[in-house]
N, C-alpha and C positions, 0 to 999 in steps of 0.2 A: 445546449447539449450538455449533459452530465457525463463525466468520465471518471471512473474509479481506477486507482493504481494499487498494485501490490507493493507494500512497503514493509521493511523489517524494523522492529522495535529496538532502539538503542538503550532506552531506559524508560521507566514509568513510575509514577507516584500519584496518589489520590485518584482522580478520574481522568488523567491525561498521560500521554506517552510522547516521548521525544523519538522521532524516527531517525534512521541512519542518514537521511538526506537533510536533517536539521529542522524539519517542520514539527510543530507540536500539534497533536491531534487529540480530540475528545474520545474517551472510551465509553461514553454513556450508553451506546447501543450494544457493546460487546462485553462489557465488564472488565475485570482485571486482565492485564497482559504482562508477559514476562519478556525479558531481554532475549532477542533472537527470534521471537515469534513473528510470523507474517500476518499482516492485516490488510484488508481491502479498504482503502481510504478514498473518500470522496469529499471534497471541500473541507478538509481538515477535520473530518469526522470518520472514525473507524466504523464501517458498516457491517463487517463480517470478519471472521478469522479464516485463515487459509493454511493448508498444509504446504510443505515445501514443494511438493509436486505441483500443486495448483498454482503456487506463486511462480514457479519456473515456467510453467506453460503459459501463464498470462503475460509474463515479462517477454517471453519469446514472441508471442503473437503481437505484442505492442511494438517490439523492435522490427518485426517484419512489415507491419503496416507503415511505420515511420520510414523505413527504407524505401518502400514502394512509393510513398508520397514524395519523398525527396528526389527520387529518380525521375519523377515526372516534371521537375522544374529545371 
């Protein structure tokens, strides 16, 4: 199963970005990114850019699913 996460750019150079969680991702599919920009990241590859509203909605949904799954155990 593939799962993409909304992550915020801490810094970027060349064709890579360092995300706030410490992972380095390739920007080859989305082009240049600026500090603070939200990206949809799958397997250390940025696959799309996100607005703040989109990123917040996705993060909220992920937290809800995680909470529901942990409540079952």
